[in-house]
Structures are given as C-alpha cells and as structure tokens.
C-alpha positions as CSV (number, residue, x, y, z in Angstrom):
1,X,0.0,0.0,0.0
2,X,1.2,3.5,-0.8
3,X,2.3,5.7,2.1
4,X,-0.1,8.6,2.5
5,X,1.5,10.3,5.6
6,X,4.9,10.1,7.1
7,X,5.7,11.9,10.4
8,X,9.4,12.1,11.4
9,X,10.6,13.3,14.8
10,X,7.7,15.7,15.2
11,X,8.0,18.0,18.2
12,X,5.3,20.6,19.2
13,X,6.3,23.2,21.8
14,X,3.9,25.8,23.3
15,X,5.0,29.2,24.6
16,X,3.8,29.7,28.2
17,X,4.5,31.8,31.2
18,X,6.8,29.0,32.4
19,X,8.7,28.9,29.1
20,X,8.5,26.5,26.2
21,X,6.7,23.3,27.1
22,X,7.0,20.3,24.7
23,X,3.6,18.5,24.3
24,X,4.8,16.2,21.5
25,X,8.4,15.0,21.7
26,X,10.0,13.1,18.8
27,X,7.0,11.3,17.4
28,X,7.5,9.3,14.2
29,X,5.0,7.1,12.4
30,X,3.4,6.5,9.0
31,X,-0.1,5.9,7.6
32,X,-0.7,4.0,4.5
33,X,-3.5,4.1,1.9
34,X,-6.7,2.4,3.1
35,X,-5.3,1.8,6.6
36,X,-6.9,2.5,9.9
37,X,-4.3,3.5,12.5
38,X,-5.4,3.7,16.2
39,X,-3.7,6.1,18.6
40,X,-4.4,5.4,22.3
41,X,-3.4,6.7,25.7
42,X,-4.7,8.6,28.7
43,X,-5.8,12.2,28.5
44,X,-2.7,14.5,28.4
45,X,-0.5,12.1,26.5
46,X,-0.3,14.2,23.3
47,X,-2.7,12.4,21.0
48,X,-4.9,15.3,19.9
49,X,-1.9,17.7,19.8
50,X,-0.1,15.3,17.5
51,X,-3.1,15.2,15.1
52,X,-3.7,18.9,15.1
53,X,0.0,19.6,14.6
54,X,-0.1,17.6,11.4
55,X,-2.6,20.2,10.0
56,X,-0.8,23.1,11.8
57,X,-4.0,24.2,13.5
58,X,-2.2,26.1,16.3
59,X,-1.2,29.7,15.9
60,X,2.5,29.6,14.9
61,X,2.9,33.3,15.1
62,X,1.9,33.5,18.7
63,X,2.5,30.5,20.9
64,X,3.6,27.3,19.1
65,X,6.7,26.0,17.4
66,X,6.8,22.9,15.2
67,X,10.0,20.9,14.4
68,X,10.6,17.7,12.6
69,X,8.9,16.7,9.3
70,X,5.4,15.9,8.3
71,X,5.2,14.6,4.7
72,X,1.9,14.1,2.9
73,X,3.0,11.9,0.0
74,X,6.1,13.9,-1.0
75,X,5.0,17.3,0.2
76,X,6.4,18.6,3.5
77,X,3.5,20.2,5.4
78,X,5.5,22.0,8.0
79,X,7.3,24.1,5.4
80,X,4.2,24.9,3.2
81,X,3.1,28.6,3.1
82,X,-0.2,29.1,4.9
83,X,-2.1,29.7,1.6
84,X,-1.0,26.3,0.3
85,X,-1.7,24.7,3.6
86,X,-5.3,25.9,3.4
87,X,-5.7,23.8,0.2
88,X,-4.6,20.7,2.2
89,X,-7.0,21.2,5.1
90,X,-10.4,19.8,4.3
91,X,-9.5,18.8,0.8
92,X,-6.7,16.3,1.1
93,X,-6.6,15.8,4.9
94,X,-9.8,16.2,7.0
95,X,-10.5,16.1,10.7
96,X,-13.5,15.2,12.8
97,X,-13.3,16.8,16.2
98,X,-14.5,15.6,19.6
99,X,-17.5,17.9,20.2
100,X,-19.6,18.5,17.1
101,X,-21.8,21.1,18.8
102,X,-18.9,23.4,19.4
103,X,-17.3,22.6,16.1
104,X,-20.3,23.5,13.9
105,X,-21.3,27.1,13.5
106,X,-24.6,27.7,15.3
107,X,-25.7,30.6,13.0
108,X,-25.5,28.6,9.7
109,X,-27.5,25.7,8.6
110,X,-25.7,22.3,8.3
111,X,-26.2,22.5,4.6
112,X,-24.4,25.8,4.3
113,X,-21.5,24.4,6.3
114,X,-21.1,21.4,4.0
115,X,-21.5,23.6,0.9
116,X,-18.8,25.9,2.2
117,X,-16.2,23.1,2.2
118,X,-17.2,22.1,-1.3
119,X,-17.2,25.7,-2.7
120,X,-13.8,26.5,-1.2
121,X,-12.0,23.4,-2.5
122,X,-13.9,22.3,-5.6
123,X,-15.0,24.1,-8.8
124,X,-18.8,23.8,-8.3
125,X,-21.7,26.1,-8.7
126,X,-23.9,26.7,-5.7
127,X,-26.6,24.4,-7.2
128,X,-24.0,21.6,-7.7
129,X,-22.6,22.2,-4.2
130,X,-26.1,21.9,-2.7
131,X,-26.8,18.7,-4.5
132,X,-23.5,17.3,-3.4
133,X,-24.1,18.4,0.2
134,X,-27.5,16.6,0.3
135,X,-25.8,13.5,-1.2
136,X,-23.2,13.6,1.6
137,X,-26.0,13.8,4.2
138,X,-27.6,10.8,2.7
139,X,-24.2,9.0,2.5
140,X,-23.6,9.4,6.3
141,X,-27.1,8.0,7.1
142,X,-29.1,11.1,7.9
143,X,-32.8,10.5,7.1
144,X,-34.7,13.0,4.9
145,X,-31.4,14.8,3.9
146,X,-33.1,17.5,1.8
147,X,-35.0,18.7,4.9
148,X,-32.1,18.3,7.3
149,X,-30.0,20.4,4.8
150,X,-31.9,23.5,6.0
151,X,-31.7,22.8,9.7
152,X,-29.3,24.4,12.3
153,X,-27.0,22.3,14.5
154,X,-29.1,22.8,17.6
155,X,-32.1,21.2,15.9
156,X,-30.2,17.9,15.5
157,X,-29.4,15.2,18.0
158,X,-25.8,14.6,19.1
159,X,-25.5,11.6,16.8
160,X,-26.8,13.5,13.8
161,X,-24.5,16.4,14.5
162,X,-21.6,14.0,14.5
163,X,-22.7,12.6,11.2
164,X,-22.9,16.2,9.8
165,X,-19.3,16.7,11.0
166,X,-18.3,13.5,9.1
167,X,-20.2,14.7,6.0
168,X,-18.3,18.0,6.1
169,X,-15.0,16.1,6.5
170,X,-15.7,13.8,3.6
171,X,-17.3,16.3,1.3
172,X,-14.1,16.8,-0.8
173,X,-13.1,13.1,-0.7
174,X,-9.9,13.4,1.4
175,X,-7.2,10.8,1.3
176,X,-6.7,10.9,5.0
177,X,-9.4,11.4,7.8
178,X,-8.3,12.2,11.3
179,X,-11.0,11.2,13.8
180,X,-10.3,12.7,17.2
181,X,-12.4,10.8,19.7
182,X,-15.5,11.1,17.3
183,X,-17.9,9.4,19.7
184,X,-17.3,11.5,22.8
185,X,-20.5,12.3,24.8
186,X,-22.6,10.0,22.7
187,X,-24.6,7.1,24.0
188,X,-23.3,3.5,23.4
189,X,-25.7,2.8,20.5
190,X,-24.9,6.0,18.7
191,X,-21.2,5.4,19.3
192,X,-21.4,2.1,17.5
193,X,-23.3,3.6,14.6
194,X,-20.7,6.4,14.2
195,X,-17.8,3.9,14.3
196,X,-19.6,1.6,11.8
197,X,-20.0,4.7,9.5
198,X,-16.2,5.6,9.7
199,X,-15.2,2.0,9.0
200,X,-17.6,1.8,6.1
201,X,-16.2,5.1,4.6
202,X,-12.7,3.7,5.1
203,X,-13.5,0.6,3.1
204,X,-15.8,2.1,0.5
205,X,-13.6,5.1,-0.3
206,X,-10.2,3.5,0.3
207,X,-9.5,6.4,2.7
208,X,-6.8,6.2,5.3
209,X,-8.0,6.9,8.9
210,X,-6.2,8.0,12.0
211,X,-8.5,7.2,14.9
212,X,-7.8,8.8,18.3
213,X,-9.7,7.1,21.1
214,X,-9.6,5.9,24.7
215,X,-11.7,2.9,23.8
216,X,-9.3,-0.1,23.3
217,X,-12.2,-2.3,22.3
218,X,-13.0,0.0,19.3
219,X,-9.3,-0.1,18.3
220,X,-9.2,-4.0,18.6
221,X,-12.3,-4.3,16.4
222,X,-11.6,-1.6,13.7
223,X,-7.9,-0.8,13.4
224,X,-5.0,-2.4,11.5
225,X,-2.2,-0.9,13.6
226,X,-2.0,0.9,16.9
227,X,0.2,3.5,18.5
228,X,0.3,3.8,22.3
229,X,1.3,7.3,23.5
230,X,2.5,8.5,26.9
231,X,3.4,12.0,27.9
232,X,4.2,13.2,24.3
233,X,6.1,10.1,23.1
234,X,5.2,6.8,21.4
235,X,5.9,4.0,23.9
236,X,4.7,1.1,21.7
237,X,3.7,0.6,18.1
238,X,2.6,-2.5,16.1
239,X,-0.1,-4.4,14.5
240,X,-3.3,-4.6,16.5
241,X,-3.2,-8.4,17.0
242,X,0.4,-8.2,18.2
243,X,-0.2,-5.3,20.7
244,X,-3.3,-7.0,22.1
245,X,-1.9,-10.5,22.2
246,X,1.6,-9.6,23.4
247,X,1.8,-6.1,24.9
248,X,5.4,-5.3,25.7
249,X,5.5,-1.9,27.4
250,X,4.4,-1.8,31.1
251,X,2.1,1.1,30.2
252,X,0.4,-0.9,27.4
253,X,0.1,-3.9,29.8
254,X,-1.6,-1.7,32.4
255,X,-4.1,-0.3,29.8
256,X,-4.9,-3.9,28.7
257,X,-5.4,-5.1,32.2
258,X,-7.8,-2.2,32.9
259,X,-10.3,-3.6,30.3
260,X,-13.2,-5.6,31.9
261,X,-13.0,-9.3,31.0
262,X,-16.3,-11.0,30.4
263,X,-15.0,-14.6,30.3
264,X,-13.9,-14.7,33.9
265,X,-15.8,-17.0,36.3
266,X,-16.1,-14.4,39.0
267,X,-16.0,-10.6,39.3
268,X,-12.6,-9.2,40.0
269,X,-11.5,-5.7,40.6
270,X,-9.9,-4.1,37.6
271,X,-6.2,-3.2,37.6
272,X,-5.6,0.5,37.9
273,X,-2.3,2.2,36.9
274,X,-1.1,4.1,39.9
275,X,-0.7,7.9,39.7
276,X,-1.6,10.3,36.9
277,X,0.0,11.7,33.8
278,X,2.4,14.5,35.0
279,X,2.1,18.1,33.8
280,X,4.4,19.2,31.0
281,X,6.5,21.3,33.3
282,X,7.0,18.2,35.6
283,X,8.3,15.7,33.1
284,X,10.5,13.2,35.0
285,X,14.1,12.4,34.1
286,X,14.7,9.1,32.4
287,X,11.7,7.0,31.3
288,X,8.6,9.1,31.6
289,X,6.5,6.2,32.8
290,X,9.1,5.2,35.5
291,X,7.3,7.1,38.4
292,X,4.1,5.0,37.7
293,X,5.8,1.7,36.7
294,X,5.6,-1.1,39.3
295,X,9.0,-2.5,38.3
296,X,11.1,0.6,37.3
297,X,14.8,0.4,38.1
298,X,17.5,3.0,38.7
299,X,18.3,2.8,35.0
300,X,14.7,3.6,34.1
301,X,14.8,6.7,36.4
302,X,18.1,8.0,35.1
303,X,18.1,7.2,31.3
304,X,15.5,7.7,28.6
305,X,15.0,4.5,26.6
306,X,14.8,4.7,22.9
307,X,12.0,3.3,20.7
308,X,13.4,0.0,19.5
309,X,12.1,-2.5,17.1
310,X,11.7,-5.8,19.0
311,X,10.0,-7.9,16.4
312,X,9.4,-7.3,12.7
313,X,6.1,-5.6,13.3
314,X,6.4,-4.3,16.9
315,X,8.4,-1.5,18.5
316,X,8.7,-0.5,22.2
317,X,10.3,2.1,24.4
318,X,11.5,0.2,27.4
319,X,14.9,-0.8,29.0
320,X,13.6,-4.2,29.7
321,X,13.3,-5.1,26.1
322,X,16.1,-6.6,24.1
323,X,16.3,-6.3,20.3
324,X,18.2,-9.5,19.9
325,X,15.8,-11.9,21.7
326,X,12.6,-10.0,21.3
327,X,11.7,-10.3,25.0
328,X,12.4,-9.0,28.5
329,X,16.0,-9.0,29.5
330,X,14.7,-9.6,33.0
331,X,11.1,-10.8,33.0
332,X,9.1,-8.5,35.3
333,X,6.2,-9.7,37.4
334,X,2.8,-9.8,35.7
335,X,0.2,-7.2,36.5
336,X,-2.4,-8.5,38.9
337,X,-5.9,-7.2,39.6
338,X,-6.5,-5.9,43.0
C-alpha cells in the first residue's frame, strides 16, 4: 500500500509563562492508503496535539513551534506557506473533532457548512454544491437529507451532529481522515453507529483513517495498527493483533489489564495504573513512565529508553526489552488485579 502520511521526529512546543513546554516529543509514524491507525493513551498524552500539529492548527505566530517533518505523499506540510496549507486542510486531509456542537457554527445551517467546504476546495456552482451536500448527508445515514440540509445544528441530536461533521470532513473526498475521539459524549448505541460509519467510509472510499480514542475495544475491532502514546512520546507501536496478544511496554500492559474481562468465572477488581499523567512542566528524568511503573529500576529513572524494534512488526520504548531476543532481558512480574 502507498504511504499517505509520514511523520518524522515531530515536536510541538507551546510558549507559556513558564517557558516553552513540549507537548509532542520526537513522534515518528506513518499511515498507508486504506489503513486504519489507532492512537491510544490517557488524556494528556499528546494524541490530539499530534493530530492537530499535522494540520498546523495552532497559531504559529503567537505560541507554538513545530520541528521535525510531516510529509503528505512527497509534500512537506510543516514548510508549506499558509495559503498552500489551506488547500490541504479539508480537501486532502480532513478532521472530525470531539465535540460536534462546538465545532459546527450555530448561526449557519448544516447544509451551508457542508457547501462551504465544497465551494472552497472544488469548482462547483452553488446548485451543484447543494446537490453534493445533500448527497453527503444521505451517505452518512441522515434520514430526509433534503429537509435536514436547511436545519441548524441545535435542531439535530448529538449523533446527527456528529454525522454532519463527518459529512463536512468527507465532502471533498480526502485521502486521510483524522477522527479525534469522534464518539465523545454520545450514548453507546450511537457510538457504535458512528464507528460503523467511519469503518464503512474507510472501506468504501479507500481512505486512510487516524482514529484517536480511549476505547481499546474499538481499536481492537476496527484498526490495522495501533500506537500507544504516553506524555508526548510513542511508547509502543505495532499491529493490533500483536499489541493486544503480546503487549510489551508496562504502560500498554496496564491499559490492557484495565479492560473488563467478560469470560472470567467471578467478578474481580480491575487493575488501575497508579498515579496520573504528569504536567508538561514536571516531566521526569529518564523513562517518563518510571514514576508509575511497578518495576522501574534506577536505570529507568536515570536514562531515557529509545523506541526500539523488538519484532518485525512491533516497537517498544523500554529498557527491559532486548532487540536480539525480542523479549524481556529480565522478566518483570505480571500485573495482577486488586
């Protein structure tokens, strides 16, 4: 499959009263045509900042600095003039944000907002854009699209607003869709419908998808590969089946053990990773997960591990891993619920 996006050593720093704080630190990955890539991790781990940095959505003149390289096919996005970058956003790479109600403009109808994307990026008359917008509403499963076209966001349910956001994102047939927790604040039934829609669009249009989510079950069911992020860095990367069957990083193992298991004979208390994600101005020396890791050593607390390929399809950032034998140099104890 052709590589659509390649991110190399991406760093995103924000200017604050406490100096420059690095929210994304040396992140590298790729997305291929037709692939679904899942990005998981707790809140504050840099998932959304990474995705928004790809499209340079933060104000570079005032408070953010990007370094590294983001290549869309052979085009370096971080060096593109803003005018050219505007032709990428929404046309070649689109994004679905977490909260559709705050992302959609309340004073314009949903039809006008879909038409806007079409008229900006494609040579269409208003009549053609309207017809295409109604077609998009129909494609994303909104009933009676011709009537819904004239309604405002507040007149729609949360699930319908999210479908409108997806219609806006897909209106110009992008090659890459970034879905940033697209089912936040929706009930379980609607969440499943929205995810089914994204998977269907992925397969029907051959569109690459970056799915940012907290829901590991969704990743296991829908994605081809998964990236686990912690405090601005990738700590593990690999195929979904490898990560779920053989998680290697202690953080990934903790996330897996926090998932309820339905096949157990009796109810057990779920494992909980101790502590919380530190603030960006309190990043620890050495391995960033060491303060929360149940078997961190002095080496972990003093030296930052690199992201090393352990198997042909799996990479991990951990001192306990050995590139030669593909396993723990010293096997740590297993996580136990309790």
